[in-house]
N, C-alpha and C positions, 0 to 999 in steps of 0.2 A: 803711431802710438795706438794702444788698444783701450777701448772704452767698453767695459762690461756693464750691462744693465741687468740687474737681478730683481726678480719678483718672487716672493714666497706666497704661493696660493694655499688655500685651505686644504684642497685635495685635488687629485687629477680628475678632471671632468671636462665636458664640452665648454664650460664657462671659464676654464683656467687659461685665459688668454691675456698676456701682459700688454694690453692695448695702450694704457697710459704711458708706460715706459717706451714702448715701440714708437709712439707718436713723436716723442722727444728724440728718440734715436734716429728716426727718419729725417728729422730736420737737421740734426748734427751731420748725418751722412750727406745731406744736400749741400751744406756749407763747407764741409771738410772731407770731400770725397777721396783725396789722396792722403791727407795727414792722419786721419783717424779711422781705425778699423772697428766696426761695430759687432758686438757679440751680445746676444740675448740669452740669459740663463733662467730657466724655469725651475723653481724649487717648490717643495710641498711640505706642509706642516707634518704630514704623516711620515716623512723621512727624517733620519737623524741629522743633526746640525753638521756633523763631520762630512756628510755627503754634500751638503750645501757648499761648505768651504772647499771641498775637492773640486766641485763643478766650476767654481769661480777661480780658484788658484791655478788650475791647469792652463788658464789663458794669460797668466802673468799680467794682471791689469795695471795700466797706468792711471786709469780713471775707473771708479766704480759708482754706478748710480743705483740706489735702492728705493723701490716704491714701498712706502710704509702706510699701512692701514690698521684699523683696530685689531684685526685678527692676527697680524704678524709683527706687531710693534716690538715685543720682547725679543723674538728670534732675529729680527732685522738689526736691532742694536747689538746683539751678540755677534752677528755676522760682521758688522762694521768693526767691532773690537778685535776680532780674530784676524780679519784681513789687514787691518792697520798694523797689527803686531807682526804679521808675516811679510807685509809689503809696506814698510813705513813711508815710502815715497809715493804710494798710491793716493791720489786725491779722491776723497769719498764725498759724494753728493747725495742728498736725500730729497724726496718730494712725495707727493701723495696727500691724501686727506689729513693724516695726522700731522705732518710737518706744516701743512698749510694752516692748520688750526692753532698749532702751538710752536711757531718757529723759534721762539726764544729758548724753549725747553731743549730742542734739538741742537741749537747753536751752542749751548753750554756743554754739549758732549765733546770731549777732547778727541774722539775718533772721527768726528764729522767735520769736514772742511767747509762745505757750503750747504745751505738750506734753501730750498725753493718753495715759495708760498704761492699757490695759485697755478695758473696755466704756465708751464715753464718752457714751451717750445722756443719762444723768442728770448726769454731771460737767460738761457744757458749759453747762447751763442757768443756774446761779448766776453763772458767769463772764460770760455775756452780759447778765444782769440788771445786774451791776455796770458793765459797759462802756456799757450803754444809759442808765443812770442817772448823768448827769453830776454830780449832787450828792453822789454817794458816792465815796469814795476807791477807786481801782482796786485789785484784788488784787495783792499782790506775789509771789504764788506763780506760778512759771512751769511747774511740773510738777504736773499734776492726776492723781490716781489712783495705783495702782488702788484703787478703793473697793469698797463692797458692790455686788454685781451688781444691775442694775435688775430690777424686777418686770416680767417679760415681758408680763403681762396688761395692763399700763398703757401699753405702747409702741404707738404707731400704726404701721400697716403702710404702707411707702412705695409698695406696689403699689395699695393701696386708696384712699389719699388723693391719688394723682396725682403724687407726688414722682418716681416712675419711670413715665413714660407707656409702657404696654406696646406701643403701636404703633411705638415706636422700636427694639424688640428682637425677635429671633427666638427667643431662649432666655432663661431666667431662672435666677438662683441663688435657692434657696429654703431658708429656715431653718424647720425644724419644732421644733427645740430648740437649746439651748446647753449646753455642758459635756461632759466626757468622764470616764468612771469609771476610765480606765486612765492609767498614768503611764510611757509609753514615753519613755525618756530623750532620744531624738533629736527628739521631736515638740513643736512649739510649744503644742499643746493641753495638754501636761502641766503647763504653768505656770498654767493657769486653774483653774476650780472643778471638783472631781471629782463634784459632784452634777449630775444632768441636770435642767434646767429647760425646761419645754415651753410653747410658745405655745398659746393656747386653741384648742379644736376649732372654735369659731365662726369665728375668724380664718382657720384653715387651710382650712376649707370655702369661705369667701368668696374667699380668694386663688385657690384652685384653680378656682373657677367663673369668676373674672376671666381666668385664664390660658387656659381653654378658649374663652371668648368671644372673646378676642383672637387666636386661632389661633396661640398659642405652640406651637412644634414640639418644643422640648427643654427639660427642666427638670433642673437639677443640684441634687440635695438635699445640703446641706452638713453634715448630721449626721455626725460622725466614725464612729459605729457605729449605723447605722439599726436593726439588729435586736437591740440590747442587751436591750431589754424585748420579749420575743417576742410577747406578747399585744397590746401596743400596736402593734407592727409589723404584725401580722396585720390589725388593725382598719384601720390606715392603708392597707394594700395593697388591702383590699376597697373602700375609698373611692376610691382611684386607679383601680381597674378599673371602678368604676361611673361615676365622674364624668369621667374623662379617658382613655378607652381608646386614643386615637390619639396621645397625647403620649408622646414617648420620655423615660424617666427614667434618670438616672445616680445610683447610690447606692453608698455605702461600707458594707460589712458585715464581720462576723467569721464565719468558717466554722464555728467551734465552737458558735455559737448557732443553727445551722440545724436544722430537722427536716423531715420529709417534707411536712407541711402548709404550712409556710412556703415551701418550695421550689416547691410547686405554686401558691401565691399569687403568687410572683414571676413564674411562667410566665403568669399571667393578665393581666399588664400588659406593655407594650412597654418593656423596660428592659435596661440593662447594669449588671452588678455589679462593683465593684472590691474585691478582697480583699488586705489587706496581709500578705504572707508574709514578705518581707524576707530571710529566710535559713532554712535547715532545720537549722542546727547549734545544739545546745543551749548550748554555751559562748558562741557569738556572741550568741545571743538573751538569755542571762542578763546579758550586759554592757550591754544596752540595756533591761533590765527587761521582757522579753517571754518567753512560754512557747510551746511547740509540741509537739503530740503528732501524729506523722506518720500513725499509723493512723487516729486520729479525724478529722484534717484531710482525708485522702483519702476516707474514708467520707462525710463531709459534702459535700465538693465533688461527689462522685459523684451525690448527690441532685439537685444543680443540673443536672448533665450529663444525667441521666435525664429531668428535667423540660424539657429543651431550653431552658435559660436561658443567656443570654450572660454570661460572667464572665471577668474578667482578674485578674492578680496584680501586685503591686508587689514588686520586688526592689531591694535596696540593696547596692552594692559599696563596699568600703573601711570596713566596720564593724569595731569593735574585735574582736580575736581572730580575724578572718576572714583568708583568704588567697585568691589567685586561684583555686587549685584548689578551695577550699571554695565559692567563689562559683559556679564552673562546675558543681559538684554540685547546688547549689540551682537552677541554670538547668535542668539535666537533669530534676530532679524536677518542676519547674514544667511543662515540656513534656509530661511523662508524663500530666498531668491535662488535656491538650488545652484550654488556655485560648483564649478568643477573641482576647486580646491579652496582651502582657507588657510592663509599663512598668518600665524599669530606670533607676535614678538613682545618682549618686555620693552618698556620705554628706555632708551639710552639718551643720556644727557651729553651730547657730543660737544666737545670743545669747539668754539668758533660759531656755534649756533646761537640764535636768540634765546633758546630755552636754557642754554648754559648760563647766560647772563641773568636770567630770571629765576634760576633754580632756588636761590635762597628765599626769594619773595614767595615762591610757590611751596617752600619748605619740602623740597625734594631731597631725599637721602639716596646717594648713589655711590658706587665703588669705582674709583679710578683704576684700581688694580684689576677689575673685571669688566673691561670694555665699557666703562661708564654706565653700567646697567643700574637702573633704579632699584633700590632695595625696599623702600617704603615711602609712603606719602601720608598726608593727614587723613586721606580716605581709604588708603590701601596699606594695610599693615603688612609686616613681613610674612605673617602666616597666610594672608590673602594672596600675596604675590606668589608664594609657594604653591597655593592651590591653583591659581591661574596658570602657572608654569606646567603643572601636571595635566591640566585640562588641555593646554596647547599641545603637549606631547601626545596625548590620547587622540586628539583631532588629527594630528599629523600622521600617526601610525595607522589609525583605523580608517580615516576618511581620505586623506591625501594619498599616502603610499598605498593604501588598500583600494584606491580607485572606486570608492563607494558611491559616487554620485549617481551611478546607474541604478541603484536600488535602495539607497538609504531612505528616500521619502516614501517608499512603499512599505518598508518594515516598521518605520518609526510609529505610525499611528496605532499599531497594534499594542504598543507599550503604554500608550496614553502619557508619554513623557515629552517634555520640551527637549529640544536638542541639547540645551545646557544641562538639563538633568541627566540625560543619557550619557553625555561625555564626562560629567562629574562622576557617575558610577564607573565608567570606563577608566577614568583616571585612578580610581581606587584599586583597580585591578593591576596597575602598573608595577607596584612593589613586588608582586608575586610572579611577574613575568620576566624571563631571562632578557638581558639587554640586547641580545642578537636575534630575538624572535622575529619571524617574518610576519608581514602584515596580515595575511590570511589566517594564520594560526592565532594571532591576537584577536582578530574579528570573531573567530569561532569561540574563543575563550570568553570574550565579552558577551556575545549573544547568549551563550549557554548560561552564564551566570545571571544576566539580567532577566532572561525569560523564565529561568527557574525561580528566581526571587519573586517575580510578579505572577507566578502560578499560570504561566502561559507556555509551559514547556511542550505542549502538544504541537507548537509551531516550530520547534527547534530544527527538526530534520528538514522540513520544507525550506526554512530560511537559509540553512547552511547550503543546501543544494543550489538555491538561488544565488547566494554569494559566490559559491565555488564556480558556477558557470561563468559569471562575469569576471571573476579573478583570472580565470584561464583565458577567456576570449579577449579581455582588455589587454592583458600582457602580451598575448600573441599578436594582436592587432598593432600594439605600440612598438614592439621590437622586431616583429617578423621572424623571430626565432626564440626558442627557449634556452638560448645560450649554451648549447651542448654540442660537442663535436659529433658529426654523423657516425653512427655505428655501422660497421661493415658486417652484414649478416652472412653473405656468401660472396663468392667471386663476382656474382652478377647482381646481387641485391645489397642495398644499404638502407638504413632507416632515415626517413625524412628528418632533418635536423631541427625542424620547427615543431615537432610533435609534442603533444601533451595529452595525457590520459586521465580519466577520473571516473569514479564510481559514484552513482547517485541513488538515493532512496526513491526519488520521484523522477519522472522524465522532465528534465529542465526545459526542454523545448515546448512542452505542453504548458508549463508555467508561463514562459515568455509569451506564448500565443494568447493565453488568457489575458495577460497584462496589456498586450497590444489591442485587444478587443475591448478594453476598458474595465476589466475585472482586476482591481488592484488591492483589494482588502485581503489580507492573508486568510481570514476566516472563510471568505467566499472561495478563494483558490483551493483551500484545503478540502472544502466540500465537493469541489468539482474534479479533484485529482485523486487517482488511486495510487497507492504505493506500488511502485514498479521498479524493481532493481534494474538499473540502466547503466550500461558501460559505453562511454563515449571516447573517441579519439579525435583530437583537434589538430589541425595542421594548416600550413600555408604552402601552397604550391603555385609557382608563377604568379605571385601576388594575390592569389585567390584564397579566401578563407573557406575551410571545409570542415564538416563534422561527419564522422563515421560511426554508425551504431555497431558496436562490436559484440560478439558473443562473449561469454565468460572465458572460453578457451582462448579467443583472440586477445582479450584483455590481458590474460596471464602471459601470453606470448610477448605482447608489446611491453608489458612491465618487465619481463625478463631481459628484453633487448635494451630497455632504458637503464636497467641495473647492470648491464654488461655480463649477464649470466649466460655465457656462451653455451653451456651444456643444455640448458633449458630451451633456448631459442633455436638451436640447431636441431634438437630432437623434434621440435614442432615442424620445422621446415622439411626435415627428412621424412616425415610421416606422409605417405601417399594420400591418406584420407584428408589431409589438410591442403591439398593442392588447389582446390577451388577457393578456399579461404585466402590463401596466399595470393592467388590471382585477383581476388576482390580487393585486397589491401593494396596491391600494385595499381589497380585501376583507380582506387580512391586517393592515390598519391602518398599513402603512408610508407610504402616501400618503393624505393626508386631503383 
């Protein structure tokens, strides 16, 4: 018999890994190696539902398991309806955070046969035994769980048994443990077990070796507080540094559990850390069962800053007892700590959480049709929620996607604005900006408007050059390529496929040199720099980052090559007077 596990992801990305479904599938495979054939189907919200149905239907499923979350609830229910119509004998089972929180709601759906609440690896086995054994009366229970959590040492790894073939993924989700010791009212983790259960060290090492052999580039560790047990965290970090030095790890941590040794161990691996701040106000945090000591938090985050570890914060707007002005104060504090990124979300009143049960007492208004997002509170009007949403969008596009951490704290003092004031202005630019605008273009638009309004337009060209330099270098350093196919110039020459070119009003390397020497005020930099039309070509060759000072003619040639203007670039190559220039570009790795 065939068991199809389907998961609808938001979009294709390195995080689109159906680990929850695969963990259950691996245990089914362990218990029914001959009786049941396992199929994993990945679907994406960006695709039409007809494609989802085709992917599932081609396997003629006897059983269909669907992982249901906030983002795929409606489409998952539609899949269940259509598959049940086409395959009336197919047994449809659902699990995930949504059915775990609202099992009765899903059990009432006529297209769903079984609802699993909580960890389902063990819960599903007796159900399948009854369904496979025709001589036994089928179970009349439609809701299974939550039960005792499974013994993690007995669960097979979907990565090691082939349930999730690593060649199909560039990134993986990785569980090192389950459970969370904290009880934050807004978090779905709060309804689970507060003890931390760990997978065996043998399994962790074996999985890590598999990831490394498969050239996995990114690993998202799912533990809600990786550094809760400091010594265990340190042991794991040493393992990651030794066995997978080139893989990028994303981890969630608590700042208060950091120390200098732990910070230095994070620096030894290629990683980005996420720290849940949410708010800096005690009254707000008390309402969601969190605590915060600003002095200790600042001190601990500074350890990461000193160790040169990339870290970001989570902020939530619309929390009980919070206001727009209070949220903006949290925003300003966050930027004072120079985060690599700042992820800002509206409060969601998730079913099954403590906050869901307290929502009426807190007088929270929210929409069940829109992922349970809060629409207003006594302190946060609908208009204020809309303003915060726009500010969050501006921060994401300008700062996060624009990789502005490299220079934002240098340009901001010239404006005499707080970060919250700056991004409120940037948010006001959003209605005038096309939805598909790239981050750098948005940055230029915002800087030009803010500097003009503040009568400091004399700094615009300098600032844009500064931003442009980091936009190019950060993107090349992050991707190793500018995502273009190599251009064949002649039979013996082609363009380096990592190349990026830019024209500057000032020499950006001179600006960078001044900053590194301690001159970080734009007014001082402007006094020390002369306008100098500069043409730079950036590239990566054999993992080495390189910058080439091009002449205007070389710049035009490279621009023609990037634009696939064959007539222009061939005429340059064929001109004997340019032979030395071509030779120099070959030596510089621009031409290969």
